[in-house]
C-alpha positions in Angstrom: 30.0 -44.7 4.1 33.7 -45.5 4.5 33.2 -48.4 6.9 35.7 -51.3 6.2 34.1 -54.4 4.7 32.6 -56.8 7.2 35.2 -59.5 6.3 38.2 -57.2 7.0 38.6 -58.3 10.6 38.4 -61.9 9.4 41.1 -61.3 6.8 43.4 -59.6 9.4 42.9 -62.3 11.8 43.6 -64.9 9.1 46.8 -63.2 8.2 47.9 -63.1 11.8 47.2 -66.8 12.2 49.1 -67.6 9.0 52.0 -65.6 10.3 52.0 -67.4 13.5 52.0 -70.7 11.7 54.8 -69.6 9.6 56.7 -68.7 12.5 56.2 -72.1 14.1 57.8 -73.6 11.0 61.1 -71.7 11.5 64.1 -73.5 12.8 64.4 -73.8 16.5 67.3 -71.3 16.6 65.2 -68.6 15.2 62.4 -69.4 17.6 64.8 -69.0 20.5 65.9 -65.7 19.2 62.4 -64.4 18.9 61.4 -65.5 22.4 63.0 -62.3 23.8 60.2 -59.9 24.8 59.5 -56.7 23.0 57.9 -53.4 24.2 55.1 -51.5 22.6 54.0 -47.8 23.0 50.7 -46.9 21.4 49.5 -43.3 21.3 46.4 -41.9 19.5 45.1 -38.5 18.5 42.7 -38.1 20.1 43.8 -40.1 23.1 41.4 -42.4 25.0 41.1 -45.0 22.2 40.5 -48.6 23.3 43.4 -50.9 22.2 42.9 -54.6 21.4 45.7 -57.0 20.4 44.6 -60.1 18.6 41.0 -59.2 19.7 42.0 -59.0 23.3 41.5 -55.7 25.0 44.7 -54.2 26.4 43.8 -50.7 27.6 43.3 -47.2 26.3 45.7 -44.8 24.6 48.3 -43.8 25.5 49.2 -47.5 26.2 52.5 -49.0 27.1 53.1 -52.8 26.9 56.6 -53.3 28.2 56.7 -57.0 27.7 55.2 -58.2 24.5 55.9 -61.4 22.7 57.6 -61.1 19.3 55.8 -61.8 16.1 52.9 -60.5 14.1 49.9 -59.2 16.0 46.6 -57.6 14.9 46.0 -54.3 16.7 42.7 -52.5 16.6 41.9 -49.0 18.0 38.3 -47.9 18.6 37.0 -44.6 19.8 33.4 -43.4 19.7 32.9 -40.8 16.8 36.0 -42.1 14.9 36.5 -44.8 12.5 38.1 -48.0 13.8 41.8 -48.4 13.1 43.2 -51.8 12.1 46.9 -52.5 11.8 49.3 -55.6 11.8 52.3 -55.1 14.0 55.5 -57.2 13.5 57.7 -57.3 16.6 61.2 -58.7 17.0 62.9 -59.6 20.3 64.0 -56.6 22.2 62.1 -54.3 19.9 60.8 -51.0 21.2 57.9 -50.1 18.9 56.1 -46.7 19.1 53.0 -46.2 17.2 51.3 -42.7 16.9 48.0 -43.0 15.2 45.6 -40.3 14.2 42.1 -41.5 14.2 39.7 -40.5 11.4 36.5 -38.9 12.7 33.2 -40.3 11.5 31.1 -38.0 9.4 27.3 -38.1 9.8 24.6 -38.3 7.2 21.8 -35.7 7.5 18.7 -35.3 5.2 17.0 -32.0 5.9 13.4 -31.5 4.5 11.2 -28.4 5.0 7.6 -27.5 4.5 7.4 -25.7 2.2 10.6 -26.9 0.4 13.2 -24.6 -1.1 14.3 -23.1 2.2 18.0 -22.0 2.7 19.9 -23.9 5.3 22.9 -22.5 7.4 24.8 -24.9 9.7 27.0 -23.2 12.3 26.6 -20.0 10.2 27.8 -21.7 6.9 25.4 -21.8 4.0 24.9 -25.4 2.9 22.1 -25.2 0.3 18.3 -25.4 0.0 15.9 -28.1 1.1 15.6 -31.0 0.5 19.3 -31.1 1.5 21.8 -33.9 2.0 24.7 -33.1 4.4 27.4 -35.8 4.6 30.5 -34.1 6.0 29.6 -33.4 9.6 31.6 -35.0 12.4 29.7 -36.2 15.4 28.7 -33.3 17.6 26.0 -30.7 18.1 25.3 -28.1 15.5 22.9 -25.1 15.1 21.0 -25.0 11.9 19.1 -21.9 10.6 16.4 -22.5 8.0 15.0 -19.4 6.2 12.6 -18.8 3.4 11.0 -15.5 2.1 7.5 -15.2 3.4 8.1 -17.5 6.4 9.5 -17.2 9.9 13.1 -18.2 10.4 13.6 -21.5 12.3 16.6 -22.3 14.4 17.1 -25.9 15.6 19.9 -28.0 17.2 21.1 -31.0 15.4 22.9 -33.9 17.1 25.3 -35.9 14.9 26.1 -39.2 16.5 27.4 -41.6 13.9 27.1 -42.5 10.3 23.5 -43.6 10.6 21.5 -41.5 8.2 19.2 -39.0 10.1 16.1 -37.3 8.6 15.1 -34.0 9.9 11.7 -32.4 9.1 11.2 -28.7 9.6 7.8 -27.1 9.3 8.1 -23.3 8.6 5.4 -21.0 9.8 4.4 -18.2 7.4 5.4 -14.7 8.5 2.2 -13.4 7.0 -1.4 -13.8 8.0 -4.6 -15.0 6.4 -7.8 -12.9 6.3 -11.2 -14.5 5.6 -14.0 -12.0 4.9 -17.6 -12.6 4.7 -20.2 -9.9 4.2 -24.0 -9.3 4.1 -24.7 -8.7 1.3 -22.4 -10.9 -0.7 -20.2 -9.7 -3.6 -19.0 -6.6 -1.6 -15.8 -5.0 -2.8 -12.9 -5.8 -0.4 -9.9 -3.6 -0.1 -6.8 -4.2 2.1 -4.3 -1.3 2.4 -5.7 0.2 -0.7 -5.5 -3.0 -2.9 -8.7 -4.4 -4.2 -9.2 -8.1 -3.4 -11.8 -10.6 -4.8 -15.4 -9.9 -4.0 -16.8 -11.3 -0.7 -16.7 -14.0 0.5 -13.0 -14.3 0.0 -9.8 -15.6 1.6 -6.9 -13.2 1.5 -3.5 -14.9 1.9 -0.1 -13.4 2.5 -1.4 -10.4 4.5 1.3 -8.5 6.1 1.6 -8.6 9.9 0.9 -5.5 12.0 -1.9 -3.0 11.5 -3.7 -3.2 8.1 -6.6 -1.1 6.7 -9.6 -3.1 5.7 -12.6 -1.4 3.8 -15.8 -3.0 2.5 -18.1 -1.3 0.0 -21.3 -2.3 -1.8 -23.8 -0.3 -3.9 -26.6 0.9 -1.8 -24.8 0.5 1.5 -22.8 2.7 3.8 -19.0 1.9 3.4 -17.3 0.0 6.2 -13.7 0.7 7.3 -11.6 -0.6 10.1 -8.0 -1.3 11.2 -7.0 -4.8 12.0 -3.8 -6.0 13.9 -2.5 -9.1 12.2 -0.2 -11.7 13.8 2.2 -13.9 11.8 0.6 -17.2 10.9 -2.9 -16.0 12.2 -6.0 -16.9 10.3 -8.5 -14.0 11.0 -12.2 -14.3 10.2 -14.3 -11.2 9.8 -18.1 -11.3 9.2 -19.3 -7.8 8.3 -22.9 -6.7 8.0 -23.1 -3.5 5.9 -25.8 -0.9 6.9 -28.1 -0.2 4.0 -28.4 3.3 2.8 -31.9 4.9 2.8 -33.7 5.5 -0.5 -35.7 8.5 -1.7 -38.8 9.0 -3.9 -40.1 12.2 -5.3 -43.6 12.2 -6.8 -44.8 14.8 -9.2 -48.0 15.0 -11.2 -49.3 16.8 -14.2 -51.4 18.8 -13.3 -50.0 19.2 -9.7 -52.0 19.2 -6.6 -53.1 15.5 -6.7 -53.4 13.7 -3.4 -50.7 11.1 -3.1 -51.0 7.8 -1.4 -48.0 5.5 -1.0 -48.9 1.9 0.0 -52.4 3.4 0.9 -50.9 6.0 3.3 -51.6 9.5 2.5 -48.5 11.6 1.8 -49.9 15.0 0.9 -50.5 16.7 -2.4 -48.0 16.6 -5.3 -45.3 17.4 -5.6 -44.2 15.2 -2.7 -40.7 14.1 -1.6 -40.2 11.1 0.5 -36.9 10.3 2.3 -35.4 7.6 4.4 -37.3 4.8 2.6 -36.2 1.3 2.8 -35.4 -0.6 -0.4 -38.4 -2.6 -1.8 -41.6 -2.2 -3.8 -44.1 0.7 -3.4 -47.5 1.4 -4.9 -48.3 5.0 -5.7 -51.9 6.1 -6.1 -53.2 9.6 -7.1 -56.4 11.3 -6.7 -57.4 14.6 -8.2 -60.8 16.1 -8.9 -61.9 15.8 -12.5 -59.1 13.3 -13.2 -59.0 9.6 -13.4 -57.1 7.9 -10.6 -53.6 6.8 -11.4 -51.6 3.9 -9.9 -48.0 3.0 -10.4 -45.7 0.3 -8.9 -42.1 1.4 -8.1 -39.1 -0.6 -7.1 -36.5 1.2 -5.0 -33.0 -0.1 -4.7 -30.8 0.5 -1.6 -29.6 4.2 -1.6 -31.5 4.9 -4.8 -33.1 8.2 -5.5 -36.1 8.0 -7.9 -38.4 10.7 -9.5 -41.8 9.5 -10.6 -43.9 11.8 -12.9 -47.5 10.8 -13.3 -49.4 12.5 -16.1 -53.1 12.4 -15.0 -55.9 12.0 -17.5 -58.7 14.5 -17.2 -62.2 13.0 -16.5 -64.0 16.3 -17.1 -65.5 18.8 -19.6 -64.9 22.4 -20.0 -67.5 25.1 -19.1 -67.4 28.4 -21.2 -69.9 31.1 -20.6 -70.5 34.8 -21.4 -72.7 37.1 -19.3 -74.7 40.2 -19.9 -73.8 42.3 -18.0 -70.2 41.6 -17.1 -69.0 41.3 -13.5 -71.2 38.3 -12.7 -70.1 36.0 -10.0 -70.1 32.3 -11.1 -70.6 29.6 -8.6 -70.5 25.8 -9.3 -72.2 23.6 -6.7 -72.3 26.6 -4.4 -68.6 27.4 -4.6 -67.3 30.4 -6.2 -65.1 29.8 -9.3 -64.6 33.3 -10.5 -66.3 36.4 -12.1 -66.9 37.5 -15.7 -65.0 40.4 -17.0 -65.8 43.1 -19.6 -64.7 42.7 -23.2 -62.9 46.0 -23.9 -63.6 45.6 -27.6 -67.3 45.4 -27.0 -69.9 47.1 -24.9 -69.3 46.9 -21.2 -72.6 45.1 -20.9 -71.2 41.9 -22.3 -68.4 39.8 -20.8 -65.6 38.1 -22.4 -65.8 34.2 -22.4 -65.4 32.9 -18.8 -63.8 29.4 -18.7 -63.9 26.7 -16.0 -61.4 24.3 -17.6 -62.0 21.1 -15.5 -65.5 20.4 -14.5 -66.0 16.8 -13.4 -68.2 14.5 -15.5 -71.7 14.6 -14.1 -74.5 17.0 -13.1 -73.6 20.3 -11.4 -75.5 23.3 -10.1 -74.5 26.5 -12.0 -75.4 29.8 -10.2 -74.8 33.4 -11.6 -75.2 36.4 -9.4 -74.6 40.1 -9.6 -75.9 43.0 -7.4 -78.8 44.7 -8.8 -79.7 41.7 -11.1 -81.8 38.7 -10.6 -79.7 35.6 -10.0 -79.8 32.6 -12.3 -79.4 29.0 -11.4 -79.6 25.8 -13.5 -78.3 22.3 -13.7 -75.8 21.4 -16.3 -74.5 18.0 -17.3 -70.8 17.5 -18.3 -69.4 14.7 -20.4 -65.8 13.8 -20.8 -63.8 16.3 -23.0 -67.1 18.2 -23.7 -67.1 22.0 -23.9 -70.3 23.4 -22.5 -70.8 26.9 -24.0 -73.7 29.2 -22.9 -74.5 33.0 -23.0 -76.6 34.2 -19.9 -78.4 37.5 -19.6 -79.4 38.5 -16.1 -82.5 40.7 -15.8 -82.0 44.1 -14.1 -83.3 44.4 -10.6 -84.2 47.7 -9.1 -84.0 47.7 -5.2 -83.3 51.1 -3.6 -80.6 50.8 -1.0 -80.0 54.4 0.1 -81.9 57.6 1.0 -80.3 61.0 0.2 -81.6 64.2 1.7 -81.1 67.7 0.3 -82.2 71.1 1.6 -85.2 70.9 -0.7 -86.1 67.1 -0.9 -85.5 63.4 0.0 -84.7 60.7 -2.5 -84.7 56.8 -2.4 -82.6 55.2 -4.9 -79.9 52.6 -5.9 -76.4 53.7 -5.3 -74.6 53.6 -8.6 -71.3 55.4 -7.9 -69.8 57.7 -5.4 -66.6 60.0 -5.5 -65.2 62.6 -3.1 -67.3 65.2 -4.8 -70.5 63.5 -5.9 -72.9 60.5 -5.5 -74.7 59.0 -8.4 -78.0 57.3 -7.7 -80.6 55.5 -9.9 -83.9 56.9 -8.7 -86.0 54.5 -10.8 -85.2 52.0 -13.5 -83.2 54.0 -16.1 -83.4 57.3 -14.2 -80.1 58.5 -12.8 -79.2 61.6 -10.8 -75.9 62.9 -9.6 -75.7 64.8 -6.4 -72.8 67.0 -5.4 -71.5 66.5 -1.9 -72.1 70.1 -1.1 -75.8 69.8 -1.6 -76.3 66.5 0.4 -77.6 67.1 4.0 -78.0 63.4 4.8 -77.1 59.9 3.5 -78.9 56.8 5.0 -78.4 53.2 3.9 -81.6 51.3 3.5 -82.1 47.7 4.7 -82.8 45.7 1.5 -83.9 42.2 0.8 -81.1 41.6 -1.7 -78.2 40.0 0.4 -75.7 41.0 -2.2 -76.7 44.7 -2.3 -73.8 47.0 -1.6 -75.1 49.6 0.8 -71.8 51.2 1.9 -71.6 54.7 0.5 
């Protein structure tokens, strides 16, 4: 600060007093010569300064004092916004003194701070530096300051400089970006903003550009989420996003197939079974298959997970292997047909090849063998785990006439053996066969027989 020392006024006044006293000591003749009045014209740039002579206010510039006593006088000019001007005037009689004084303007002291610091400052379009900034060369007046920083909105403020008193100016800059706070269910989802991956949720994303942005959220086992957000400068936007879980799928196969499937004790059909739209969680699979041990398995399904469960079932059964004489015998197990024995081509057609029932449950079963024209055979068999029950069965022949054939000369009752378009073969009695040509048959009549399995259709 260029303010004169506080004792300057005192020194000036002291000088003036000394001059006056010195003048008083001059010879009387000199005093008489100095007694003639002088004139004084005081002008200032700028005009309007207050003029004081010997600390007595005399007026404002431009100021004319036509009659002023000779001698030394202390003149002071003051004007708001300018430094005071001090001057000692020496006037002689009849002097006409003109004083043109240019006042020195005061320069203010500014200290400009910004939050954050490091912002560029322009004052009346002139760059002055970066904050924190000291400005010490501004005359009093009103100024426009422009504060800018990358990533923040520009601030323009008016500054009033009054005097030399230091003035502190605080400027808070608002960011020109936005902040996005994202929370999700579930946590740890992948967050992407405008294609740039961010930290897993929950997360706070700073310096998000203003305008429309693209937000996407992804998590394993959930449907992806995408949306467009319109962000404002300085905004703090909070988004809570609940992701929709993807359904899970479960495929169940068994070896052997065809087992009844229960999931959490609910019947789902026979294997193979495919279940869709399941929620994530734990499931209990149970299987049931005749002649096999039940199997149980616990399965955990994640969201959106597809699983295949293959259960190998353990047989709880034995194997039945029989041959029959003759071949072509129907085999029934517990009253249900399981097949028919067939001829061994390498042997007589009276003996079958082995007939196998692979999985007969452990326990006691009723085995029945039937063939038209033969006595049926029934017995109980007991099966053990992994046992092969092997037997050969011979069915006694049974003669039951089931047709009557008439010729021109005779009538015959017998057992129909075979018929073609030209002939009919009949067993007339056990072991006695006769073939009739169609041309000699005058009548064919089926007979009602007691054997329910007799084939009476010619």
